[in-house]
C-alpha positions in Angstrom: -17.4 -3.7 15.1 -14.5 -2.5 16.7 -11.1 -3.5 18.5 -10.7 -2.7 22.0 -7.3 -3.3 24.1 -7.3 -6.7 26.3 -9.1 -5.8 29.7 -6.1 -7.7 31.5 -3.6 -5.5 32.5 0.0 -6.1 31.8 2.4 -4.0 33.3 4.6 -1.8 31.5 7.6 -2.9 33.0 6.9 -6.6 31.3 6.1 -4.8 27.9 9.4 -3.0 27.9 11.5 -6.1 29.0 9.4 -8.9 26.2 9.5 -6.2 23.5 13.5 -5.1 23.5 14.1 -9.0 23.9 12.6 -9.2 20.8 14.4 -6.2 19.5 17.7 -7.8 20.4 16.6 -11.3 19.0 14.6 -10.2 15.7 17.1 -11.5 13.4 15.7 -12.5 10.1 13.0 -9.9 9.0 9.5 -10.1 9.1 8.9 -13.9 9.0 11.1 -13.9 12.2 9.2 -11.1 13.7 5.7 -12.4 13.2 7.0 -15.8 14.6 8.5 -14.2 17.5 5.3 -12.4 18.7 3.1 -14.9 18.4 4.9 -17.3 20.6 5.3 -14.5 22.9 1.7 -13.0 23.0 -0.7 -16.0 21.6 1.4 -19.3 22.7 3.5 -18.7 25.5 1.4 -15.6 27.7 -2.1 -16.0 25.8 -2.2 -12.5 25.5 -4.0 -12.6 22.6 -5.6 -15.4 20.8 -5.1 -17.0 17.5 -7.8 -15.5 15.7 -7.1 -11.8 16.7 -3.7 -12.4 15.9 -4.5 -13.7 12.3 -6.6 -10.7 11.7 -4.1 -8.2 13.2 -1.5 -9.6 10.5 -4.0 -9.2 8.1 -4.9 -5.5 8.8 -1.0 -4.6 9.0 -0.4 -5.8 5.8 -3.0 -3.3 4.3 -1.1 -0.4 6.0 1.6 1.5 4.6 5.1 1.0 6.3 6.7 -1.9 7.8 4.1 -4.5 8.9 6.0 -6.6 11.4 6.8 -3.3 12.9 3.4 -2.2 13.1 2.3 -5.6 14.8 4.5 -5.4 17.5 3.1 -1.9 18.1 -0.2 -3.3 17.8 0.3 -6.1 20.0 1.8 -3.9 22.7 -1.4 -1.5 22.2 -3.9 -4.6 23.0 -1.9 -5.0 26.2 -1.7 -1.6 27.7 -3.1 0.7 25.1 -1.4 3.9 23.6 1.6 4.3 26.2 2.3 0.6 25.6 2.3 1.0 22.1 4.8 3.9 22.2 6.8 1.8 24.4 6.6 -1.3 23.1 7.2 -0.1 19.2 10.3 2.2 20.8 11.5 -1.0 22.5 11.1 -3.2 19.7 13.1 -0.6 17.0 15.8 0.7 19.3 18.0 -2.1 19.9 18.6 -2.7 16.1 19.1 0.8 15.6 21.7 1.6 18.3 23.6 -1.1 16.7 23.3 -0.2 12.9 24.1 3.0 13.7 27.3 2.1 15.8 28.4 -0.3 12.8 27.5 2.9 10.5 30.4 4.8 12.1 32.8 1.7 11.4 31.8 1.1 7.9 31.0 4.9 6.4 34.4 6.1 8.3 37.0 7.9 5.9 39.4 5.1 6.4 38.3 2.0 7.6 40.2 -1.2 8.5 41.2 -3.3 5.4 39.0 -6.4 6.9 36.1 -4.3 7.3 36.5 -3.0 3.5 36.2 -6.5 2.6 33.6 -7.5 4.6 31.3 -4.5 3.1 32.5 -5.3 -0.4 31.7 -9.4 0.4 28.5 -8.8 1.9 27.3 -6.1 -0.4 28.0 -8.6 -3.5 25.4 -10.6 -2.3 22.5 -7.8 -1.8 21.4 -8.2 -5.0 20.6 -11.8 -4.6 18.6 -10.8 -1.3 16.5 -8.6 -3.2 15.4 -11.0 -6.1 14.8 -13.4 -3.0 12.5 -11.0 -0.9 10.7 -10.4 -4.4 10.2 -14.1 -5.0 8.7 -14.5 -1.6 6.3 -12.0 -2.4 5.1 -13.3 -5.8 2.1 -16.0 -4.7 0.3 -14.5 -2.1 0.0 -11.2 -4.4 -0.7 -13.1 -7.3 -3.6 -14.6 -5.1 -4.7 -11.6 -3.7 -5.4 -9.8 -6.8 -7.4 -12.9 -8.2 -7.3 -15.7 -10.2 -9.1 -14.4 -13.9 -6.6 -13.8 -16.6 -7.4 -10.4 -16.6 -6.7 -10.0 -12.9 -3.3 -12.0 -13.3 -2.6 -9.8 -16.3 -3.0 -6.6 -14.5 -0.7 -7.9 -11.7 2.0 -8.5 -14.5 2.0 -5.1 -16.0 2.1 -3.7 -12.6 4.6 -5.7 -11.5 6.5 -4.9 -14.8 6.0 -0.9 -14.1 7.6 -1.3 -10.8 10.4 -3.5 -12.2 11.3 -0.6 -15.0 10.7 2.3 -12.7 13.2 0.9 -10.0 15.8 0.2 -12.7 15.7 3.6 -14.6 13.7 6.1 -13.1 14.2 5.8 -9.3 13.2 9.3 -8.0 9.6 8.3 -9.9 9.1 5.2 -8.6 6.5 6.9 -5.8 4.4 8.0 -8.4 4.3 4.5 -10.5 3.8 2.8 -6.9 0.7 4.9 -6.2 -0.4 5.3 -9.7 -0.7 1.2 -9.7 -2.7 1.2 -6.6 -4.7 4.3 -7.7 -5.4 2.2 -11.5 -6.4 -1.1 -9.5 -9.0 1.1 -7.6 -10.4 2.5 -10.8 -10.5 -1.0 -12.3 -12.5 -2.2 -9.3 -14.6 1.1 -9.0 -17.8 -1.1 -8.5 -16.5 -1.7 -5.1 -15.6 2.0 -4.3 -16.5 3.4 -1.1 -16.3 7.1 -0.2 -14.9 6.2 3.1 -11.3 7.0 4.4 -8.8 4.8 4.8 -5.2 5.1 6.3 -3.9 4.1 3.1 -4.9 7.4 1.6 -2.5 9.4 3.5 0.3 8.1 0.7 -1.6 9.7 -1.8 -0.2 13.6 -1.2 2.9 12.2 -1.2 3.5 11.3 -5.0 3.1 14.9 -6.3 5.7 16.6 -3.6 8.8 17.4 -5.6 11.8 15.8 -3.6 14.7 17.3 -5.8 13.6 20.9 -4.4 14.5 20.3 -0.9 17.9 19.9 0.5 19.3 18.9 3.7 17.5 18.0 6.3 14.4 18.9 4.3 15.7 16.3 1.8 16.4 13.5 4.3 13.1 14.0 5.7 11.4 13.5 2.8 13.2 10.3 1.8 12.7 8.6 4.9 9.3 9.6 4.9 8.8 7.8 1.7 10.7 4.5 3.4 7.9 4.9 6.3 4.6 5.4 4.0 5.4 3.5 1.0 7.0 0.0 2.4 4.2 -2.1 0.9 5.1 -6.2 1.0 8.0 -6.0 3.2 10.9 -3.9 4.1 12.8 -4.7 1.0 11.1 -2.0 -0.9 13.0 0.6 0.7 16.2 0.0 -1.3 14.7 1.5 -4.9 12.8 4.0 -2.8 16.4 5.6 -1.2 19.1 4.1 -4.1 18.7 7.0 -6.3 18.2 9.6 -3.9 21.2 8.8 -1.7 23.2 8.0 -4.6 22.7 9.9 -7.3 20.5 13.0 -6.3 22.2 14.0 -3.0 25.5 12.2 -3.1 25.2 11.3 0.3 26.8 7.8 -0.3 28.2 6.2 -3.1 26.8 3.1 -4.4 29.5 0.8 -3.0 28.4 2.7 0.7 24.7 1.9 -0.2 25.3 -1.7 -0.9 27.1 -2.3 2.7 23.9 0.2 3.9 21.6 -2.7 2.9 23.7 -5.0 3.9 23.7 -4.0 7.6 20.3 -3.5 7.5 19.9 -7.3 6.6 22.3 -8.8 9.2 21.0 -6.3 12.3 17.9 -7.3 14.3 14.7 -6.0 14.1 12.9 -3.8 11.1 14.8 -4.1 8.0 13.7 -0.6 7.5 16.4 0.8 10.0 18.4 1.0 6.8 17.3 4.6 6.3 19.3 4.8 9.5 22.7 4.1 7.6 21.4 6.5 4.7 20.7 9.5 7.5 24.2 8.9 8.8 25.9 9.3 6.0 24.2 12.6 4.9 24.4 14.4 8.5 26.0 12.4 10.7 23.9 10.5 13.8 21.9 13.3 14.2 20.8 12.5 10.5 20.7 8.5 11.1 18.4 9.2 14.1 16.5 11.9 12.5 15.8 9.5 9.1 14.6 6.7 11.5 12.5 9.0 13.4 10.5 10.1 10.4 10.6 6.4 8.9 9.1 4.7 12.1 6.5 7.8 12.6 3.7 6.5 10.2 3.5 3.4 11.6 3.1 4.6 15.2 0.9 7.1 13.5 -1.4 4.1 11.6 -1.8 1.9 14.2 -2.4 4.7 17.1 -5.1 5.9 15.1 -6.4 3.0 13.3 -6.1 0.0 15.8 -9.5 0.7 17.2 -11.2 0.0 13.8 -8.8 -2.8 12.1 -11.9 -4.6 11.3 -13.5 -1.8 9.3 -9.7 -1.3 7.5 -9.8 -4.8 6.7 -13.4 -4.2 5.0 -12.4 -1.2 3.4 -12.9 -1.9 -0.1 -10.6 0.8 -1.6 -7.9 0.2 0.9 -7.8 -3.7 -0.6 -8.0 -2.8 -4.1 -5.4 -0.5 -3.5 -2.9 -2.9 -2.3 -3.9 -5.2 -5.2 -2.5 -2.7 -7.5 0.6 -1.2 -5.7 1.2 -4.5 -4.3 2.7 -5.9 -7.4 4.0 -2.8 -8.6 6.2 -3.2 -5.4 7.3 -6.8 -6.0 8.4 -5.7 -9.5 10.5 -2.6 -7.6 12.1 -5.0 -5.6 13.4 -7.1 -8.5 14.4 -4.4 -10.5 16.4 -2.7 -7.9 19.0 -5.7 -8.5 20.1 -4.2 -11.6 21.0 -1.0 -10.3 23.0 -2.8 -7.2 24.6 -5.2 -9.2 25.7 -1.9 -11.2 27.4 -0.8 -8.1 29.8 -3.5 -8.1 33.6 -2.3 -8.1 35.6 -5.4 -8.3 35.3 -8.2 -10.9 35.7 -10.7 -7.8 32.3 -9.7 -6.7 30.6 -11.6 -9.3 31.3 -15.0 -8.1 30.0 -14.0 -4.4 27.0 -12.9 -6.2 26.4 -16.2 -7.9 26.8 -18.0 -5.5 24.3 -16.1 -3.1 21.9 -16.5 -5.8 22.6 -20.4 -5.7 22.6 -20.4 -1.2 19.2 -18.1 -1.6 17.1 -19.2 -4.8 18.0 -22.7 -5.2 19.2 -23.7 -2.0 16.6 -21.5 -0.2 18.9 -20.9 3.0 18.8 -18.0 5.6 19.4 -14.7 4.2 21.8 -13.5 7.5 24.2 -16.5 6.9 24.1 -15.9 3.4 25.1 -12.3 4.3 27.7 -13.4 6.7 29.3 -15.9 4.8 29.7 -13.3 1.9 31.5 -10.9 4.1 34.0 -13.6 5.5 34.9 -14.1 2.1 35.2 -10.4 1.3 37.6 -10.3 4.4 39.6 -13.7 2.9 39.9 -11.8 0.0 40.8 -8.5 1.3 44.0 -9.7 3.3 45.1 -11.6 0.5 46.1 -8.2 -1.0 43.1 -8.5 -3.8 41.8 -4.5 -4.3 38.9 -4.1 -2.1 
């Protein structure tokens, strides 16, 4: 069975207006984006029924790339086909992208104001705690997905451990580890293998492309493509995928500036994957930021526009599901493991108490990420204005 756009034609003007609004108010990452889309498309306008919307969430979680962005593109596709999907996706992405590029100009300036340096150092100090929170939230559903048997849970632990170790030690090879864990799970579950294509297979060749052989815009394009094609389990996985390349391999930015980039991606509306635009700006100015964002989001449009009519078949595809069951735990481990190099990026001792407070706020108090980063930024400003080095 295939999925088709809804017969009732919603005007393109409505899609532009509503998806732009979502892009402007979508603070808080995927949970907020999903809630906003559900309220608009299911509860208020009744464009989609609850069953269709839940199926769309399940299927976009099977696809590589930022799932909530793909959900926004899919919902617009259901209303006005490919044109609606293109417009809806762009309107959802652009508000946050323009804001994060504007902030990049300020935060990555050669001589930013003192209060900006303080805000950046304060918010950056909380980022490792945000990474741990992001990984922890993904654990329950991932463990349920792989199965309850002892052998399943053991493999889940191994995949997560491999991802964590790779993110903490061998950043450039993280892509290989993630894909290898997915392929390993396919082999283990080979009795369910069917030789049919899946959009998830697109990521396999990416693992063997030697990024270190590239330079300039080629290197930036490769980094952005990894971000767009391997963001399994949430946008925060872009951190371990980008950090080593941006800081150590190509020296586009310092470790402290990368912390700032991650923080900016969390406090701006829209997809967290827009963090890649900050890296692109550091590498090649506004042109680099726009190029990196374009390449990072291109796979999402490709997968949804090409796969939307066949979402039910994708959900039933055994290799695709098996791949995610192996790659997903590896990604969760990678997100948690990224906290180690992020923490090692601290330049001042006063950032450690902020990290401890952020960990209590997020992991024990289970409070809002955006609020945590804003408070940490304010603390950083106060510290800077008191004369403490930032």
